[in-house]
N, C-alpha and C positions, 0 to 999 in steps of 0.2 A: 071527594079526594080519592085518587087511585089507591085502592087498599094495599097494593104491593108497596107503593112508596110510603104509605102510612106505617106499614109494618117495618120497613127498613129504617125509617126515622126513629121509631120507638126502640128498635133493637140497638141502633147506634147511640141513642140517648142513654140506654141502660149500660152499654159498654163505657160511655163517657163517665157516667156516675161512678161505676166501679173503679175506673182508672183514677179519678180524682179522690175517691175514698182511700185508695192505696197510696197515691203519691202525696196528696195533701190531706191526711187524716185529721190534722189539727185545724180544721176550718170552722170558723165561728160566723154564724149568720145572724145579723141584726135586723130586726123588723122584717123577718121572712114572710109574714102574713101579707105584706104588700105585693109579693110576687105571685100570689095565688089568684091571678085574674084571668078572665076569659072575655076580653073585650078588645076593640081596636087600640093598639098601643105601639109606641116606639120604645124599645128597650135600649138604653144607652149605658155605657160604662167608660171609665178611664181605661188606658190601653198600655200598661207597662210590660206585658208578658205575651205579646204577639197572639198566636192562635189559642192560647190558654184562656184569654179573657172572654171572648164571645161564648166559648163553651162553658166557662165557669158561671157566667151570668145566665146563659140560655138553659142550662140543665135544670134550673130551679123553676122554670115557667111551665105550667101544665099545658099551655097551647103549643102548637107547632110553630117554631120560630124560623123566619126567613132572615137571611143575613145579607147586609149590604157589604159587598166585598170588592177589594181592589181589582180593577180591570185586568191587571197583569196576570192574575191567577187564571184567567180564561183563555190565555194564549194557547193555540193548538186545538185541533178538532175534538180530540177526546176530552181535554180539560174543559173546553167550552160546553160540550154536552153534559159532562159530569156535574159541573157547578150550577148550570142552569136547571138541570133536572133535580138536583138535590138542594133546593131551597136557598139559592144564592142569586143576588141581583148585582151585575157589575156596575161599578161607579168609577169614572176616570179621574185620575189625579195628574198633576203636571208631569210626574215621573213615569206615568204609564203611557204617555202619548208620543214620546220621542220628539218633542218640540211642536207637534201638531196642536191646533186649537182643541180645547176640551169640549166635548159634546155629550152632555148627560141628559138630554131631553127625553130619550127613550127610557133611560133608567128612572127618571122622575115620573114619567107616565106609568111605568110598571109599579112604582111605589104607590102612586095615587090609586091605581086599580086594586092593588093588594090590600092596602089599608082600608079602602072603601068597602071591601068585602068582609071587614072585621078581623084582619090578620094582625100578627105581631111581628114587627121588623126590628132586627138588631142593627144599631149603628154605633161606630166608634167615632164620636164627634171631634176628637183631636185630629183625625185624618192620618195618623201614623202611630207607631209604637216605639217607645224608648223605655229602657229598664231603669226607672227612677221613681222616687216617691214624690211626685209633683204632677200637677195637671198643666199640660201645655195649652196654649190658646185654643178655644173652641171655634171650629169652623161654623159658618152660617148654614151649611147644607141641611143639618137636622131640622132647624127652625123652618127653613124654606119648604122642606118636604112635608112637615107637619101641617103648616098653615095652608099649603096647596091642597093637601088631601081633605082638610076640613072645608075649604072653600068650595071644592067640587061637590060637597054634600050639604052646602048651605049652612055650614057650622052646626049641623044636627048629627054628626057622626059620633060624637062622644069620645074623640081621640084623646089619649093622654101620652105624655112622655114619662116613662118610668126610669129614673136614674138609679144606677147601682155603683157604689164605690168599692173598688178592689184594692186592698192593701196587703201586699206580700211581705212577709218578714225577710225571706231569702228565696226569691222565686225560682232560682235554679237548683235548689237543693231539696232532695227527697225528705219528706216528713217535716217540712218547715210550716210555719203558721200562716194562715190566710184569714183576713177579715172580709166578709161580703156584707156590705151595708146598704140596705134598700131605703131610698128616700121617699118623701111624700110625692105622689104623682102630680105632674103639672098638667092642668086642664087646658087644652088648646082653645076651647070655646071662650075662655076668659080674654082672649086676645082678638076677638072678632071686631069689636069697635075700633081698636087701634089699627087692625089690618085693613079694614074698609076705609079708614081715613088716610093712612100712609103705609103702604106695604113694606117699604124699606125700613122705616122706623120700627114697625112691628116685628120684623125679622130680627133687627138689632136688639130690641128689648127682650124678646124671647131667648135669644142667644145669651145675653147677659144674665138673665134669670137662671138659665140652665147651667151656666158657668158657676154661679154662686152655689146652686144646689149641689153640683158635683163636688165642688171644693169642700163643702161641709161634710161629705161622706167619706173622705179619705185623709190620710196623713199627707199634708200638702206642704212640703218644704220648698224653700226658694231655689236652692241650688245644691250641688253635690257637697259643698263644704258644710252647709247647715245641716244637711241630711246626715252626714257622718257624725256631727256633733250630737244630734238628737239620738242617733243609734247608740252612741257611747253612753249617753245619759240613761237610755232605756235599759242598757245592760246593768247599770247600778240599781235602777229601780226594780227590775225583775228579781234581782238577788235579795235586796234588803226590804223591799215593800211590794211583794208579789200580789197581783190581783188577777181575777178572771179576765179573759182576753177582751171582752167588751169593755169592762171598766178600764183596763190598761189602755185601750185604744183612745177612749175619751180623755184619759189623763194625759196621754201624749199630745193630743190636740191642744189641751190647755197649756201644757209645758211649752209648746212652740210659741204660743202667744206671749207667755211670760218671758222667755229668753229674748224675744224680739223687742219687747218693751225695755228690758234691761239693757239690751244693745243700744237702744236709743238714749236712755236716760243716764246710763253709766258705762260708756263705751270702753274705758280703760279697765274697769273691774271685769266687764264681760270678757275682754280679750285675755286678761290674766287667768280667769277661771277656765275659759275654753282651752288655753294652752296647758293648764295644769291637768285637765281631764285627758287631753291628748297624750301628755307625757306619761300619765298613769297607764293608759291603754297600751302605749308603746312598750312600757316596762313589762306588762303582762305578756305581750307577744314575744319579747326578747327572752323571757324565762319559760316560754312555751306552756303557759298556764292560763287560767281564766279568772274572772272576777268572782264567780261562784266558788271556785276552789280556794280563793284567798279568804272570802268572807264566811264560808261554811265551817262548821266544826271539823276538826281533824278526824277522818274516818278510821274505823278499826281495821288496821291492815290485815289482821288475822282473818277476820270475817270475809273481807274482800278477796283474799287469796284463796280461801277454801271454796267460796262461791264460784270464783273464776275457774279453778281447777276442776270442780265437780261438774260444771256446765260446759267445759271445753269440748268434750266429745260431741255434744249436740251442735255446738257452734261449728266445729270442723265438718260435721255431716252436712249441715245446711250450706256452709261455704262451698264445699266441693260440688254439691248437686245444683247450685245456682250460679257457679262461677262463669260458665261459658256464656249463657245469655246475658249476664250482667256485663261482662267484659266486652262482648260484641256490641252491646248498646252504647257503651262508652266509646268504643273504637269508631263507631259510625259517627258519633258527635264530633270527635276530633278529626276524622277524615273529611267530613263535609265542610268543616271550618266556616260555619255560617256566623252571622251576627249573633252575639251571646243570647239575645232574647229568644232565639229559636231553639236553644239547647234543650229546654224542658220538653218542648213539642217533639223534637227528634227522639229524645230518650223514651218518652211515653210511647210513641208510634213504633220505635224499634223494639221496645219491650213487649208490645202487643203481638209482634211477630215472633221474636226469638224465644220468649218464655214458653208459649204453648208448643212451638215446634220442638224445642229441646226437652221439655217435659215429656212430650209424646215419644221422642226417640229413646230417651233414657228409660222410660217405663217399658217400652217394647223390648229393650235389651234385657231388663230385669225379668220380664215375662218369659224370655227364652230359657232362663236358667232356674226359675223358681216356680212356686205354686201360685195359683190365682189369688189366694188370700194374702200372701206376702207382696205380690205385685200391687194389689189394691192398697195395702198399708203403705207401700213405698210411694205410690202416686199421691195419696192423701197427705203424706209427710212433706212433700217438696216445698210447697208454699210456706206453711207455718215455720218450718225449720230455716228456710231462707230468711224469713222475717226475723227469727230469733238470732240468726247469725249477724244481721245488721244491728239489732238491738245490743247484742253482746259486744260488738265492735265499738258502739257508742259508749257503753259503760267502761270499756277498756281505756278509751280516750279520756274519759272523766277521771279514771283512776290514775292515769299518767299525769293529768293536770294537777290532781291533788298532791301527787308525789313531788312534782316540780315546784309547787307552791310552798312545800314544807320548809325549805331552807330560807326563804325570803318573805315568809308570811308576815312577820312582825313589821318589817320596814314598809311593805306594801300596805298593810293596814293603817300605819301612821300616815301614809300619803293619801289613803282613801278617805279617812275620817272627815277632814274638812270639806272634801268634795261632797260627801254624803250630807253633811250639815246644811250646806247651801241648797241641796235638793229638798231637804226636809222643809226648809222655809218656803219653797215654791209649791210643794204639794200639800 
């Protein structure tokens, strides 16, 4: 491999890991040992968060990962050169061809060659991205590419499909939770006999198996209505029965199965309970408070006040020194007005530009009027105090929610208790 391209890949991977550590620091990896492979593989994941998904999965792989990307990204001479040079293979979809017949023969041939040489290829088998906690129907392309590559090597390649499930608690929000769940790899050689007997049936079977594997790795709700109900129940569970994120993930999977069974066996009770939960959450919002504020002990206002006042100067310092790059990043998101799934991508990329630039400008200005030691102290203070300013604002919001809950806590607790008792039966 070209050493320059190798260095660029490793540098970009380091930047990616740093960005994810900052934006999604509450990331839990389940079965991460399954991702430490160096063999011919197809890496797949669900696709709820556009460009964040391949990067989230790919950054955990020690190998250099190539990406099967939408052909529309390759439009234009520069973009075509850039993506072809930096580890991407174009694949056509109906929306990429403007009505022309789809032709992916060249892409499939490149995949066969790349995998045959022992590479790792990322594919999003859903074929598109929607910001929802459910797996959309899996396309057959992944199975066709895998079986074709093995056939070219007489099924001696040792190719596997490594599925990764990505579950975002709130994908568009800074510091939100992410679960990255690696499944048991699927060995393509296990389908040799079926493929040699009936290629179409083998592709269909592998696609179905991949679909089942991926659904087992995520929170897979049926629709937006069910997902909202599950989200509401998760709020109650996180407050009254907190668990580590991995355990909470599996508990939510079991909860989905239980409420579906209840929906089938007792639809009227299910409907009444679901409506009661919705009414409770609506009341919380109307009073501008949270379930945690209602259920938690009443905080000591004196301690809260003293802590807030004493730390306010640090908050103000961090806020002022990080305001411009933060506001510019948010402005770019609003100005571009893209599909909501791209907001995180745009915010991260804008932050990569604006924060280093303005940190540099601000440090240069300080250097003009102060000593080198003060300048160094100022530069080193920018990021941690900016983080503290964000943390302080979150604590202030919690303090507000606690205050809002004070006058209505008893009535909300009475409404909450029977909801919690039903959840206790389930868990």
